[in-house]
C-alpha positions as CSV (number, residue, x, y, z in Angstrom):
1,M,112.6,119.4,92.0
2,R,115.2,118.3,89.6
3,M,117.0,120.9,87.4
4,F,120.3,119.7,86.0
5,K,122.7,121.6,83.8
6,R,124.2,118.7,81.9
7,A,128.0,119.0,81.6
8,A,130.2,117.0,79.3
9,T,132.7,114.8,81.0
10,A,135.7,116.8,79.7
11,A,134.1,120.1,80.9
12,A,133.5,118.6,84.3
13,L,137.1,117.5,84.6
14,V,138.3,120.9,83.7
15,F,136.0,122.4,86.3
16,L,137.3,120.0,88.9
17,G,140.9,120.6,88.0
18,A,140.5,124.4,88.1
19,G,138.8,124.0,91.5
20,V,141.8,122.1,93.0
21,A,144.3,124.6,91.5
22,T,142.4,127.5,93.0
23,V,142.3,126.0,96.4
24,T,146.0,125.2,96.3
25,A,147.0,128.7,95.0
26,Q,144.7,130.7,97.3
27,S,145.0,128.8,100.5
28,S,147.3,130.6,102.9
29,N,146.9,128.0,105.6
30,S,147.5,124.8,103.6
31,S,149.1,123.2,106.6
32,D,145.7,123.6,108.4
33,T,144.0,121.9,105.5
34,Y,146.5,119.0,105.7
35,R,145.8,118.7,109.4
36,Q,142.1,118.4,108.7
37,L,142.8,115.7,106.1
38,N,145.0,113.9,108.7
39,L,142.0,114.0,111.1
40,F,139.8,112.5,108.5
41,G,142.4,109.7,107.9
42,D,142.6,109.0,111.6
43,V,138.8,108.7,111.9
44,F,138.6,106.6,108.8
45,E,141.2,104.1,110.2
46,R,139.6,104.0,113.6
47,V,136.1,103.3,112.1
48,R,137.5,100.6,109.7
49,A,139.3,98.9,112.6
50,E,136.9,99.2,115.5
51,Y,133.3,99.6,114.2
52,V,131.1,96.9,115.6
53,E,130.4,95.4,112.1
54,P,132.8,95.1,109.1
55,V,132.5,97.9,106.6
56,T,134.2,98.2,103.3
57,D,136.5,101.1,102.3
58,E,134.1,101.9,99.5
59,Q,131.2,102.3,101.8
60,L,133.1,104.6,104.1
61,I,134.5,106.8,101.3
62,E,131.2,107.1,99.5
63,S,129.4,108.0,102.8
64,A,132.1,110.6,103.6
65,I,131.8,112.2,100.2
66,N,128.0,112.2,100.3
67,G,128.0,113.6,103.8
68,M,130.2,116.5,102.6
69,L,127.9,117.3,99.7
70,T,124.6,116.9,101.5
71,S,125.8,119.2,104.3
72,L,126.0,122.0,101.7
73,D,122.3,122.2,100.7
74,P,119.3,119.9,100.1
75,H,120.1,119.3,96.5
76,S,123.8,118.5,96.3
77,S,124.8,114.8,96.7
78,Y,127.0,112.0,95.5
79,L,125.8,109.6,93.0
80,N,127.4,106.2,92.8
81,K,127.5,104.3,89.5
82,K,124.0,102.8,89.9
83,S,122.4,106.1,91.0
84,F,124.1,107.9,88.2
85,Q,122.8,105.4,85.6
86,D,119.3,105.7,87.2
87,M,119.4,109.5,86.9
88,Q,120.4,109.3,83.3
89,V,117.5,107.0,82.5
90,Q,115.1,109.2,84.4
91,T,116.0,112.3,82.5
92,R,115.4,110.3,79.3
93,G,111.9,109.8,80.4
94,E,111.6,106.2,81.5
95,F,112.6,104.5,84.8
96,G,111.4,101.9,87.4
97,G,109.9,102.7,90.7
98,L,106.8,104.2,92.4
99,G,106.4,107.4,90.5
100,I,107.0,110.2,93.1
101,E,109.3,113.2,93.3
102,V,110.7,113.5,96.8
103,T,112.9,115.6,98.9
104,M,114.2,115.4,102.6
105,E,112.6,117.4,105.4
106,N,113.6,116.9,109.1
107,G,115.0,113.5,108.3
108,L,111.9,112.2,106.6
109,V,111.1,111.8,102.9
110,K,108.6,114.4,101.8
111,V,106.5,113.9,98.6
112,V,106.9,116.9,96.3
113,S,104.5,115.5,93.7
114,P,103.3,112.2,92.4
115,I,103.8,111.6,88.7
116,D,100.6,111.2,86.7
117,D,99.4,107.7,86.0
118,T,101.9,106.0,88.3
119,P,101.4,103.6,91.3
120,A,101.9,106.5,93.7
121,F,99.4,108.7,91.9
122,R,96.8,106.0,91.7
123,A,97.2,105.2,95.4
124,G,96.3,108.8,96.2
125,L,99.7,110.0,97.6
126,Q,99.7,113.8,97.7
127,P,102.2,116.6,97.8
128,G,103.4,117.3,101.3
129,D,102.9,113.7,102.5
130,L,105.8,112.5,104.7
131,I,107.0,108.9,104.2
132,V,108.0,107.6,107.6
133,Q,108.5,103.9,106.9
134,L,109.3,101.6,104.0
135,N,108.3,98.0,104.4
136,G,108.2,98.6,108.2
137,E,111.7,100.1,108.4
138,A,112.0,103.7,109.6
139,V,113.2,106.3,107.1
140,M,114.7,108.5,109.7
141,G,118.5,108.4,109.5
142,L,118.6,107.5,105.8
143,S,120.0,109.8,103.2
144,L,117.7,110.8,100.3
145,N,119.6,108.6,97.9
146,E,119.3,105.6,100.3
147,A,115.6,106.1,100.7
148,V,115.1,106.4,97.0
149,E,117.1,103.2,96.5
150,K,114.8,101.4,98.8
151,M,111.8,102.6,96.9
152,R,113.2,101.1,93.7
153,G,113.1,97.4,92.9
154,P,112.0,94.8,90.5
155,V,108.9,95.6,88.4
156,G,105.9,93.9,89.9
157,S,107.3,93.7,93.4
158,E,105.3,95.2,96.3
159,L,106.4,97.9,98.7
160,K,104.5,99.0,101.8
161,V,104.8,102.7,102.4
162,T,103.8,104.3,105.7
163,V,102.7,107.9,105.3
164,R,101.8,110.7,107.6
165,R,99.6,113.4,106.2
166,G,99.3,116.8,107.9
167,E,100.8,117.9,111.2
168,A,98.6,115.9,113.4
169,G,97.6,113.2,111.0
170,E,97.8,109.5,112.0
171,P,100.2,107.4,109.9
172,F,98.6,105.1,107.4
173,T,100.1,102.4,105.2
174,V,99.5,101.9,101.4
175,S,100.8,98.9,99.4
176,L,102.3,100.0,96.0
177,T,103.3,97.7,93.2
178,R,106.5,98.9,91.5
179,A,106.2,99.6,87.8
180,V,108.2,100.9,84.9
181,I,107.6,104.6,85.1
182,K,107.2,106.1,81.6
183,V,107.1,109.8,82.0
184,Q,105.0,111.2,79.2
185,S,105.9,114.7,80.1
186,V,103.3,116.5,77.8
187,R,99.6,115.7,77.6
188,F,96.9,117.8,75.9
189,R,93.3,118.1,75.1
190,T,90.8,120.7,74.0
191,E,88.4,122.4,76.4
192,G,85.7,123.7,74.0
193,D,87.6,126.5,72.1
194,I,90.6,126.5,74.5
195,G,93.7,124.3,74.2
196,Y,94.9,122.7,77.4
197,V,98.5,121.5,77.7
198,R,99.9,119.8,80.8
199,V,103.6,119.5,81.3
200,T,104.4,117.0,84.2
201,S,108.2,117.3,84.1
202,F,111.0,118.6,82.0
203,N,112.9,115.7,80.4
204,E,114.4,115.2,76.9
205,Q,111.0,114.6,75.4
206,T,109.3,117.8,76.6
207,Q,109.9,120.3,73.9
208,S,109.0,117.9,71.0
209,G,105.9,116.8,73.0
210,L,104.9,120.5,73.5
211,E,105.2,121.3,69.8
212,K,103.2,118.2,68.9
213,A,100.5,119.2,71.4
214,I,100.2,122.8,70.1
215,S,100.1,121.6,66.4
216,S,97.4,119.0,67.1
217,I,95.2,121.6,69.0
218,Q,95.6,124.2,66.2
219,Q,94.6,121.6,63.6
220,Q,91.6,120.5,65.6
221,L,90.2,123.9,66.5
222,G,91.5,126.0,63.6
223,D,90.1,129.6,63.7
224,K,87.9,128.7,66.7
225,L,90.9,128.5,69.0
226,K,90.8,131.3,71.6
227,G,93.8,130.6,73.8
228,F,95.9,128.1,75.7
229,V,96.2,126.9,79.3
230,L,99.7,125.7,80.2
231,D,99.4,123.5,83.3
232,L,102.6,123.3,85.4
233,R,101.0,122.3,88.7
234,N,102.9,119.7,90.6
235,N,105.7,119.8,88.0
236,P,108.9,119.4,90.0
237,G,111.2,120.6,87.3
238,G,113.9,118.8,85.3
239,L,116.4,119.9,82.6
240,L,117.4,123.5,82.3
241,D,117.6,123.5,78.5
242,Q,114.0,122.1,78.3
243,A,112.7,124.9,80.5
244,V,114.5,127.5,78.3
245,S,113.0,125.8,75.2
246,V,109.5,125.7,76.5
247,S,109.7,129.4,77.5
248,D,111.0,130.3,74.1
249,T,108.0,128.6,72.5
250,F,105.8,131.5,73.6
251,L,108.2,134.4,73.4
252,E,109.5,136.5,70.4
253,K,112.5,138.0,72.1
254,G,114.2,138.9,75.3
255,E,116.0,137.1,78.2
256,I,114.4,133.9,79.5
257,V,116.6,133.2,82.5
258,S,120.1,134.0,83.8
259,T,122.3,131.9,86.0
260,R,125.0,133.4,88.3
261,G,127.6,131.3,89.9
262,R,130.3,131.9,92.6
263,R,132.4,133.9,90.1
264,A,131.1,136.7,87.9
265,E,132.5,135.1,84.8
266,E,130.5,132.0,85.3
267,G,127.2,133.7,84.7
268,T,125.1,132.6,81.7
269,R,122.1,134.3,80.0
270,F,119.5,132.5,77.8
271,N,117.6,134.5,75.3
272,A,114.5,133.8,73.2
273,K,114.6,133.5,69.5
274,P,111.9,135.0,67.2
275,G,108.8,132.9,66.7
276,D,105.8,132.5,69.0
277,L,104.3,129.1,68.3
278,I,100.8,130.1,69.4
279,K,101.0,133.4,67.5
280,G,100.2,135.8,70.3
281,L,97.0,134.0,71.5
282,P,96.1,134.6,75.2
283,L,98.0,132.2,77.6
284,V,97.3,131.3,81.2
285,V,99.9,129.3,83.2
286,L,98.7,127.3,86.2
287,I,101.1,126.8,89.1
288,N,100.9,125.6,92.7
289,G,103.2,124.6,95.6
290,G,104.4,121.6,93.7
291,S,105.6,123.7,90.8
292,A,109.4,123.9,91.3
293,S,112.7,124.8,89.6
294,A,112.3,124.5,85.8
295,S,108.5,125.2,86.2
296,E,109.3,128.4,88.0
297,I,111.8,129.4,85.2
298,V,109.0,129.1,82.7
299,A,106.4,130.9,84.8
300,G,108.8,133.6,85.8
301,A,109.9,134.3,82.2
302,L,106.3,134.5,80.9
303,Q,105.2,136.6,83.8
304,D,108.1,139.1,83.5
305,H,107.6,139.5,79.8
306,K,103.8,139.9,80.4
307,R,103.2,137.1,77.9
308,A,100.9,135.1,80.2
309,I,98.7,135.4,83.2
310,I,100.0,133.2,86.1
311,M,97.2,131.7,88.1
312,G,97.0,129.3,91.0
313,T,99.0,129.4,94.3
314,Q,102.6,130.3,95.3
315,S,105.2,128.0,93.8
316,F,107.8,125.9,95.6
317,G,110.7,128.4,95.6
318,K,113.8,126.4,94.3
319,G,116.1,128.9,92.6
320,S,119.3,127.0,92.3
321,V,121.0,125.0,89.5
322,Q,122.6,121.6,90.0
323,T,125.4,120.5,87.7
324,I,126.0,116.8,87.2
325,I,129.8,116.3,87.2
326,P,130.8,112.8,86.1
327,L,133.6,111.2,88.1
328,P,135.2,108.6,85.7
329,G,135.1,105.1,87.1
330,H,133.0,106.0,90.1
331,G,129.7,107.8,89.3
332,A,129.0,111.5,89.6
333,M,128.5,114.4,91.9
334,R,125.4,116.6,91.8
335,L,126.6,120.0,92.9
336,T,124.8,123.3,93.3
337,T,126.8,125.6,91.1
338,A,124.6,128.6,90.5
339,R,121.4,130.5,91.3
340,Y,119.0,131.4,88.6
341,Y,117.2,134.7,88.1
342,T,114.1,135.7,86.1
343,P,114.4,138.3,83.3
344,S,113.6,141.1,85.7
345,G,116.4,140.0,88.0
346,R,114.3,138.3,90.6
347,S,115.6,135.3,92.6
348,I,112.8,133.0,93.6
349,Q,115.0,131.0,96.0
350,Q,112.8,130.3,99.1
351,L,110.1,132.7,97.8
352,G,108.7,131.1,94.7
353,I,106.6,132.7,91.9
354,T,103.6,134.7,93.1
355,P,100.6,134.2,90.8
356,D,99.0,137.2,89.2
357,I,95.6,135.8,90.2
358,E,95.6,133.6,93.3
359,V,93.1,130.7,93.0
360,H,93.0,127.9,95.6
361,V,91.6,124.5,95.1
362,A,87.9,124.8,96.0
363,K,84.7,122.9,96.2
364,V,81.9,124.4,94.1
365,E,78.4,124.2,95.5
366,D,75.4,125.4,93.5
367,L,73.1,127.1,96.0
368,D,70.3,127.4,93.5
369,R,70.1,123.7,92.8
370,N,66.5,122.5,92.9
371,I,65.2,125.8,94.1
372,V,62.0,126.9,92.2
373,R,62.1,130.6,91.4
374,R,59.3,132.6,89.8
375,R,60.1,134.6,86.7
376,E,58.2,137.1,84.7
377,A,57.1,134.4,82.3
378,D,55.4,132.6,85.2
379,L,53.2,135.5,86.2
380,K,49.5,135.5,85.2
381,G,48.8,138.0,82.4
382,A,52.4,138.7,81.7
383,L,53.0,140.6,78.4
384,V,54.1,138.4,75.6
385,N,57.5,139.1,73.9
386,P,56.8,139.1,70.2
387,D,60.4,138.3,69.4
388,A,60.2,135.1,71.4
389,A,56.8,133.9,69.9
390,N,58.4,130.8,68.5
391,K,60.6,130.1,71.4
392,A,59.6,128.2,74.5
393,P,60.6,130.0,77.7
394,R,63.3,128.5,79.8
395,P,62.0,126.6,82.9
396,A,61.9,128.6,86.1
397,T,63.5,125.8,88.1
398,T,67.2,125.9,88.1
399,N,68.5,122.3,87.9
400,P,72.2,122.3,86.8
401,A,74.5,119.3,86.6
402,A,75.8,118.2,89.9
403,P,78.8,120.2,91.0
404,G,82.1,118.5,91.2
405,T,84.3,117.7,94.2
406,P,87.7,119.3,94.9
407,A,90.7,117.9,93.0
408,A,92.6,117.8,96.3
409,P,92.6,119.2,99.8
410,N,93.3,122.9,100.3
411,P,97.1,123.4,100.0
412,A,99.1,124.4,103.0
413,A,100.9,127.7,102.8
414,P,104.5,127.1,101.7
415,A,107.0,127.8,104.5
416,P,110.2,129.6,103.7
417,G,113.1,127.4,102.7
418,P,113.5,124.3,100.8
419,G,110.7,122.5,102.5
420,A,107.7,124.4,101.0
421,G,104.2,123.4,101.9
422,A,101.9,120.9,100.4
423,A,100.2,121.5,97.0
424,P,97.0,120.2,95.6
425,A,96.9,117.3,93.2
426,A,96.9,118.1,89.6
427,P,94.7,116.7,86.8
428,G,95.8,113.5,85.3
429,G,94.9,111.0,82.6
430,A,92.7,108.0,83.3
431,P,93.2,104.5,82.2
432,G,92.2,104.0,78.6
433,T,93.0,107.5,77.5
434,A,94.7,107.8,74.1
435,P,98.5,108.5,74.4
436,G,99.3,112.2,74.8
437,T,95.7,113.3,75.5
438,L,93.8,114.0,78.7
439,P,90.2,113.4,79.8
440,A,88.0,116.1,81.3
441,P,89.5,118.1,84.2
442,G,90.1,116.3,87.4
443,A,92.6,114.4,89.5
444,A,93.0,111.0,91.0
445,P,90.6,110.4,93.9
446,A,92.1,109.7,97.3
447,D,91.4,106.0,97.2
448,G,93.3,105.5,93.9
449,A,91.6,104.7,90.6
450,A,88.3,106.2,89.8
451,A,85.4,104.0,88.9
452,E,85.3,103.2,85.3
453,G,83.0,105.6,83.5
454,A,82.6,107.9,86.5
455,E,82.8,111.6,85.9
456,P,86.2,113.0,87.0
457,P,86.4,115.5,89.9
458,F,85.8,119.1,89.1
459,D,89.0,121.2,88.7
460,F,88.2,124.7,90.0
461,Q,91.5,126.2,89.1
462,L,91.3,125.1,85.5
463,A,87.7,126.3,85.3
464,R,88.8,129.7,86.4
465,A,91.6,129.8,83.8
466,L,89.1,128.8,81.0
467,D,86.6,131.4,82.1
468,L,89.4,134.0,82.0
469,L,90.5,133.1,78.5
470,R,87.0,133.1,77.2
471,G,86.4,136.5,78.8
472,V,89.5,138.0,77.2
473,A,88.5,136.6,73.8
474,L,85.0,138.0,74.1
475,F,86.3,141.4,75.1
476,Q,88.7,141.4,72.1
477,Q,85.9,140.3,69.8
478,R,83.6,143.1,70.9
479,S,86.3,145.7,70.9
480,A,87.1,144.8,67.3
481,A,83.5,145.1,66.3
482,R,83.2,148.7,67.5
């Protein structure tokens, strides 16, 4: 659920300076403020002198700053030098770790979504899982940054993660081997005459990857191309400018998103420029409870402009913008500075994006499988169809291919607030897949890697999206032929 509005160092310093000046000028009870600061100084000195174990001044100050920020909301926090460097690497699209997006809920680390083709994804971790222990040590009591730091480590090292799934689920432990996480944020393939594009996160590579995907699909299908599916399921968000750019890819004009801060003059509007890269072709956007932040900006903009049909389940509901403000010589602070609104003026904070067509993850079962049914052609003495004299009748026995299994368990309904419910796993690439492309629809099985050569699980939500696009194309074709 990362959505950062990147600020230059100079701009951040101006912001901080203005903030201090405002507090000083407007505070009518500055003496009370100084008394509170004196209280902090007294507590600081007492802890430093009398705590049972030695602690450094740096530890105490960092913890105090982080406590101040994390008490504001779930997304504000202090980043020390190392955490700040890690975040910069992550937004560039490559970092070390397990490959999961996480948040805090009731003192535990909650999985928002696993990143495709990472150790966490292959081990079967699912959105909504609660991490209760790391290498046997309880997570309760740690800050989110501290928990994330424990999950990081040397590439190739092992981490035992104890997970609780569901309200009454028994905790279980999985062993994960840390790896360099290369987030290839855009993947694509063709599904017959439909282009399928999956965006797993919004980093600095997303827009260029999207343009490459669309161009490749257009070249491959040519005039046969009937539409696109944009899959944002389990996409936790990322950079604001990339969300705006991705939305602009499919729009000709109009507002994409607006941000509104504490002061009216701090509001910003982002508008689309002429040029729809898919030239008006039908578009379906898939979302679920793991689609957050930047994903919701894209879905909301395309929904409000009636440019796409949104399909799936309710999104996560994170409608705030975090600004990364560098603190020279120390690190940075991640501060919630604005709320964002869709073009129609909707705030999706705690609510999320409601799909136009709600489709839950489902298991498809063919009830006609291996059932022998008599047809007209099977009846003795049935009249012969002269138009079908040279065509063999289809067999009366219906024997389709075996139906697939669900991509993930049914998602839990998202609860109001930052801790929305679990979401189904999304389709992902299998080992050996060419870079940037995806295999047939499906998701990682619960036990990790699928057997080599095995058919991927059936993706019911994607199948519905493909059927919808083909139905729209067929209707348009027949309407034009009238």
